[in-house]
C-alpha positions in Angstrom: -53.7 38.5 38.1 -54.1 34.9 37.1 -51.3 32.8 37.0 -50.0 32.5 33.1 -49.0 28.6 34.1 -52.5 27.9 35.2 -54.1 29.6 32.3 -51.9 27.4 29.9 -52.5 24.3 31.5 -56.3 25.0 31.3 -56.5 25.5 27.6 -54.3 22.8 27.1 -56.9 20.5 29.3 -59.5 22.2 27.3 -58.0 21.2 24.0 -57.3 17.5 24.7 -61.1 17.0 25.3 -61.2 16.8 21.9 -60.1 13.1 21.1 -58.2 13.7 17.7 -56.2 16.7 19.1 -52.6 15.7 20.0 -51.5 16.3 23.5 -47.9 17.0 23.1 -48.4 19.2 20.3 -51.3 21.2 22.1 -48.5 21.4 25.3 -46.1 22.6 23.2 -48.2 25.4 21.3 -49.1 26.5 25.0 -45.5 26.7 26.0 -44.6 29.4 23.2 -47.0 31.7 25.4 -45.1 31.6 28.3 -41.8 33.7 28.6 -40.3 32.3 31.9 -39.4 28.9 31.7 -40.6 27.8 35.2 -44.2 28.8 34.0 -43.7 26.4 31.1 -42.4 23.4 33.6 -45.6 24.3 36.0 -47.8 24.5 33.2 -46.8 20.9 31.7 -46.9 19.5 35.4 -49.8 20.4 36.1 -51.3 19.4 32.4 -49.8 16.1 32.5 -50.2 15.2 36.6 -54.2 16.2 36.3 -54.7 13.7 33.0 -52.6 11.3 35.1 -54.5 11.6 38.6 -57.7 12.4 36.4 -60.1 9.4 37.9 -58.8 9.7 41.5 -59.5 13.8 41.2 -63.2 13.1 39.8 -63.6 10.9 42.8 -62.6 13.8 45.4 -64.5 16.4 43.3 -67.5 15.0 43.2 -67.5 14.1 46.8 -66.7 17.7 47.8 -69.3 19.0 45.3 -71.9 16.5 46.6 -73.4 15.5 42.8 -71.9 13.2 40.4 -69.3 14.6 38.4 -71.5 14.0 34.8 -73.0 17.2 36.4 -70.3 19.4 36.2 -70.3 21.6 32.7 -67.0 20.0 30.9 -65.3 23.8 31.3 -65.9 24.0 35.2 -64.8 20.4 35.5 -61.6 20.9 34.3 -60.4 24.0 35.8 -61.9 22.2 39.2 -59.4 19.2 38.0 -56.4 21.0 37.4 -56.8 22.9 40.6 -57.6 19.9 42.9 -54.5 18.6 41.5 -52.4 21.3 42.6 -53.7 21.4 46.0 -53.1 17.4 46.6 -49.6 17.0 44.5 -48.0 20.1 44.9 -47.3 21.3 48.0 -45.1 24.3 46.9 -48.0 26.2 45.5 -50.4 28.4 48.4 -53.7 27.0 48.4 -55.0 30.3 48.8 -53.7 31.5 45.2 -54.8 28.2 43.7 -58.4 28.7 44.9 -58.1 32.3 43.8 -57.0 31.8 40.4 -59.4 29.2 40.0 -62.7 31.3 41.0 -61.2 34.0 38.5 -60.3 31.7 35.7 -64.1 30.6 36.1 -65.6 34.2 35.7 -63.5 34.9 33.2 -64.5 31.7 30.9 -68.1 33.0 31.1 -69.1 30.4 34.4 -69.7 33.1 36.6 -72.5 31.3 38.2 -70.4 28.3 39.2 -67.5 30.4 40.7 -68.9 30.0 44.2 -69.5 26.5 43.8 -65.8 26.1 42.6 -65.1 28.3 45.7 -66.6 26.1 48.0 -65.1 22.8 46.5 -61.5 23.6 46.5 -61.8 24.7 50.2 -63.2 21.5 51.2 -60.8 19.6 49.5 -58.0 21.7 50.7 -59.3 21.6 54.3 -59.8 18.0 54.4 -56.9 16.7 52.1 -55.4 14.6 54.8 -59.1 12.6 55.3 -60.5 12.5 51.7 -62.8 9.1 50.9 -60.7 6.5 48.5 -61.4 2.8 48.1 -58.7 0.4 50.1 -56.9 -2.2 48.8 -59.4 -4.5 50.0 -61.9 -3.5 47.2 -58.8 -4.3 44.7 -60.5 -3.1 41.0 -62.1 -0.1 42.4 -58.5 0.7 44.4 -56.8 0.4 41.0 -59.4 2.3 39.3 -60.2 5.3 41.4 -56.9 5.6 44.0 -54.6 4.7 41.1 -56.6 6.6 38.7 -56.9 4.0 36.2 -59.4 2.7 33.7 -61.7 -0.2 35.6 -61.7 -2.2 32.1 -57.8 -2.1 31.7 -56.8 -3.1 35.3 -59.8 -5.8 35.6 -57.7 -7.1 32.6 -54.1 -6.9 34.6 -55.8 -8.3 37.9 -57.0 -11.4 35.7 -53.7 -11.9 33.5 -50.9 -10.6 36.4 -52.6 -10.8 40.0 -53.1 -8.1 42.2 -49.4 -7.2 43.4 -47.9 -6.9 39.5 -51.0 -4.6 38.6 -50.1 -2.7 41.7 -47.0 -2.3 40.4 -47.8 -1.4 36.6 -50.1 1.4 37.7 -47.6 3.0 40.4 -45.4 2.9 37.6 -47.3 5.0 35.1 -48.2 7.3 37.7 -44.5 8.1 38.1 -42.9 10.9 36.2 -41.3 9.5 33.1 -37.2 10.7 32.7 -35.9 11.8 30.0 -34.1 9.5 27.8 -32.0 9.8 25.0 -30.3 7.7 22.3 -26.7 8.2 21.4 -26.8 8.9 17.6 -24.1 6.4 16.4 -24.2 8.2 13.2 -22.3 11.0 14.7 -21.0 10.4 18.3 -20.9 7.2 20.8 -22.9 7.2 23.9 -19.8 7.9 25.9 -18.9 10.9 24.2 -22.1 12.3 24.3 -22.6 11.9 27.7 -19.3 13.8 28.2 -20.2 16.4 25.7 -23.3 16.9 27.7 -21.8 17.2 31.0 -19.6 20.0 29.8 -22.9 21.6 29.3 -24.5 21.3 32.8 -26.4 17.6 31.9 -25.8 14.8 33.8 -26.8 11.4 32.8 -26.4 7.6 33.4 -26.2 4.9 30.9 -29.2 3.2 30.4 -29.7 -0.5 31.7 -30.6 -2.2 28.8 -30.4 -0.4 25.6 -26.6 -0.3 24.6 -27.0 3.8 23.2 -29.2 4.9 25.8 -28.6 7.5 28.1 -30.9 8.5 31.3 -31.0 12.2 32.1 -30.8 12.6 35.9 -30.5 16.5 36.0 -30.3 19.4 33.6 -32.3 19.7 30.4 -30.5 18.7 27.2 -33.2 20.3 24.9 -32.0 23.8 26.1 -28.5 23.6 25.0 -26.4 23.9 21.9 -26.3 20.0 21.7 -30.2 19.9 21.0 -29.7 20.7 17.3 -26.6 18.7 16.6 -28.2 15.9 15.5 -26.0 13.9 18.2 -29.0 12.4 20.1 -32.6 11.7 19.7 -35.2 11.5 22.6 -36.5 8.1 22.7 -37.7 5.5 25.0 -35.1 2.8 26.0 -38.5 0.1 25.3 -38.5 1.9 21.9 -34.6 1.5 21.3 -34.7 -2.1 22.6 -37.3 -3.1 19.6 -34.9 -1.4 17.0 -32.1 -3.5 18.3 -34.7 -6.6 18.4 -35.0 -6.3 14.5 -30.8 -7.2 14.8 -30.6 -5.0 11.2 -26.7 -5.4 10.0 -24.6 -3.7 7.7 -25.2 -4.7 4.0 -28.9 -5.8 4.1 -32.1 -4.4 2.4 -34.4 -2.6 5.0 -37.9 -1.3 5.4 -39.2 0.5 8.0 -43.0 0.1 6.7 -44.6 2.7 9.7 -41.8 4.7 10.2 -42.7 8.3 11.4 -41.6 9.9 13.9 -38.4 8.2 12.9 -36.3 7.3 16.1 -36.2 3.6 15.1 -35.3 4.7 11.6 -32.6 6.4 12.5 -31.4 3.6 14.6 -31.3 1.3 11.9 -29.7 3.6 9.2 -26.6 3.7 12.3 -26.8 -0.2 12.5 -26.0 -0.4 8.9 -24.0 2.3 8.5 -22.7 3.0 5.1 -23.5 -0.3 3.8 -26.9 -1.9 2.8 -30.1 -0.1 2.0 -33.3 1.5 4.0 -36.4 2.2 2.9 -38.6 4.5 5.4 -42.5 4.7 4.8 -45.5 6.1 6.4 -48.8 7.2 5.1 -49.6 10.7 5.9 -48.0 13.6 4.9 -47.7 15.4 8.1 -46.1 12.1 9.9 -43.6 12.1 6.7 -42.8 15.5 7.4 -41.8 14.7 10.6 -39.9 11.8 9.7 -37.7 13.5 7.4 -37.0 16.1 9.8 -35.6 13.4 12.4 -33.7 11.9 9.3 -31.9 15.3 8.3 -31.0 15.6 11.9 -29.5 12.8 12.8 -27.5 12.7 9.3 -29.4 9.3 7.9 -29.1 10.9 4.6 -29.2 6.9 3.1 -32.6 6.5 3.9 -35.1 6.8 1.1 -38.5 8.4 2.3 -42.1 6.5 0.5 -45.1 7.9 1.0 -47.1 4.6 1.0 -50.5 3.1 2.9 -49.4 -0.3 4.1 -53.2 -1.4 4.3 -52.9 -0.9 0.6 -50.0 -2.9 -0.2 -46.4 -1.8 -0.5 -45.4 -0.9 -3.8 -42.0 -3.2 -3.7 -41.4 -6.4 -4.6 -40.0 -9.5 -2.1 -36.6 -8.0 -1.6 -36.3 -7.1 1.9 -33.9 -8.7 4.4 -35.6 -7.2 7.2 -39.1 -5.4 7.5 -40.1 -3.6 10.6 -43.8 -3.2 11.2 -44.2 -1.0 14.3 -48.0 -1.1 13.7 -50.3 2.0 14.9 -52.2 0.9 18.1 -54.3 1.5 21.4 -50.5 3.1 23.3 -51.7 1.2 26.3 -48.3 0.6 27.0 -47.1 4.4 27.2 -49.0 5.8 29.9 -46.6 6.9 31.9 -45.4 9.2 29.3 -49.1 9.7 27.6 -51.8 9.8 30.4 -54.5 11.1 28.3 -54.5 7.8 26.4 -55.9 6.0 29.3 -59.2 8.1 29.1 -59.2 8.1 25.2 -59.3 4.1 24.7 -62.0 1.8 25.5 -61.6 -2.0 25.4 -63.6 -1.9 22.3 -60.7 -0.6 20.7 -58.5 -3.6 20.9 -60.2 -5.8 18.4 -60.5 -3.1 15.7 -57.0 -2.4 16.1 -56.3 -5.9 15.9 -58.2 -6.4 12.5 -55.8 -3.5 10.9 -52.7 -4.6 12.7 -53.4 -8.1 10.9 -54.0 -6.6 7.4 -51.1 -4.6 7.9 -48.6 -7.4 9.1 -49.9 -9.5 5.8 -49.7 -6.8 3.8 -45.7 -6.3 4.9 -45.1 -10.0 4.7 -45.3 -9.8 0.5 -42.1 -7.7 0.3 -39.8 -9.9 3.1 -37.4 -12.2 0.8 -37.3 -15.7 1.8 -34.9 -16.5 4.4 -35.5 -13.0 5.4 -37.4 -11.6 8.5 -40.4 -9.8 9.8 -40.5 -8.1 12.9 -44.0 -6.7 14.2 -44.3 -4.6 17.3 -46.6 -2.2 19.4 -46.3 0.1 22.3 -49.6 -1.7 23.7 -50.1 -4.4 26.7 -53.0 -6.4 25.4 -52.8 -9.7 23.8 -55.4 -9.0 21.0 -52.8 -6.8 19.6 -50.0 -8.2 20.2 -49.3 -12.1 20.2 -53.1 -12.9 19.3 -52.1 -10.6 15.8 -49.0 -13.1 15.4 -50.7 -16.4 16.1 -53.5 -15.7 13.5 -50.8 -14.1 11.3 -48.7 -17.6 11.2 -52.3 -19.7 10.8 -52.7 -18.1 7.4 -49.3 -17.5 6.2 -47.3 -20.8 6.5 -44.5 -19.8 4.7 -43.5 -17.6 7.9 -42.5 -19.4 11.0 -42.1 -18.0 14.6 -38.0 -17.4 15.2 -37.1 -18.7 18.5 -34.5 -16.8 20.4 -31.7 -19.4 20.4 -31.9 -18.8 16.5 -30.9 -14.8 16.9 -29.6 -14.3 20.4 -26.2 -13.5 18.8 -27.3 -10.8 16.5 -29.2 -9.1 19.2 -27.6 -7.4 22.0 -27.7 -8.8 25.8 -30.1 -6.1 27.2 -32.6 -7.1 24.6 -32.0 -10.9 25.4 -32.5 -9.5 28.9 -36.1 -8.5 28.2 -37.5 -11.8 26.2 -40.1 -13.8 27.6 -40.2 -17.2 27.9 -42.5 -17.5 24.5 -39.5 -15.5 22.8 -41.2 -12.2 22.4 -39.2 -8.9 23.5 -41.7 -7.8 26.3 -40.0 -5.6 28.9 -42.1 -4.8 31.8 -42.3 -2.1 34.5 -42.4 -4.9 37.5 -39.2 -6.8 36.2 -37.2 -4.2 34.0 -38.7 -1.0 35.1 -39.7 0.0 31.6 -42.7 0.7 29.2 -44.3 -3.1 28.6 -43.7 -2.7 24.6 -44.1 -5.9 22.7 -42.3 -7.0 19.6 -41.9 -10.8 17.9 -39.7 -12.0 15.1 -41.0 -14.2 12.3 -38.7 -15.5 9.8 -40.1 -16.5 6.1 -39.1 -20.1 5.1 
């Protein structure tokens, strides 16, 4: 009998071959078909690991199969990838079981003619696993792209900007399994109270290093406890928490979150406002707004007003906001540790196309910032085209805005935020300096 976890992993990989299919939603859907929590965990590990190490796996598969990777049928290739990942990275899984399931699954998927090749390739990989051919560090681009499994165009950029040692730290960071990060919802609890409550149900945490409300889960699963539905915490990356803190929202302000879904930053700013001030949360897609609605309801952020609005078409407001956050849709290249599929979905050509759209969104949001108010621009991208170049182009064409120096806002943000500012004054946590996803944010002030 084929392992249910391997079947679910295979279905997930086939689904995300469609560039418009969401990885998280696909994995959650497949989880529902698995009754055993151990199978759910294994399926998730296999899918994420296979996507994380795809380039290295392809290199090995091509070597073992004596053919170019493009010569394999897509279905057979995904089957080989997930099986090779298990052989090379999951020592607790017997090699014979992996190979046997792969051959049976190949036949079940109507690819019986390839089952012999699948068997031979996987057995060779298993037999020679200690002596597989891989480029070494002397061939820097190829080593980072193949052995460390990242797109060649991206590592070439990182090598040019940061040098080999830093680029190597970044790719190694991305290839690690990300810890589960929580944000204590101050509308209902504090970080200390949440840590105590989680400990009482068998979940161990430690405080995040930079985010004042963040907790890193070190043992246990808070998502299977009664606290998961209480609204006392939100699953939110630490760098994302720092972006909302960087906005410096304070009680009594009027705030707009212009690209609000799924709502982590929105609910965080709602907690900063407390019961004073006003917060409007907008997004363009109805599905995203429904997700946002669920987040806000769960966290008790009932003072937030929701609006379905297309920022590219202009916001339906006048210049009344003290603070506007534009967390712009982007390439997502700063999220590769948590979203390894992004590595293989993005191209270098995407960057300028994204930047043009981001610039229009920033200009539209600027129109609703009051005189003296601030505009926060953020992305989860690593690349300058989507980050500082968007900001620089905006300031060139909008003489009524200025870049806000950290000297003027250090007292309104937390020490953790200040620790993650770069020399130019951008919020820019990095893997090699802070051990965090390399998000980006800038503060602009209307004169």
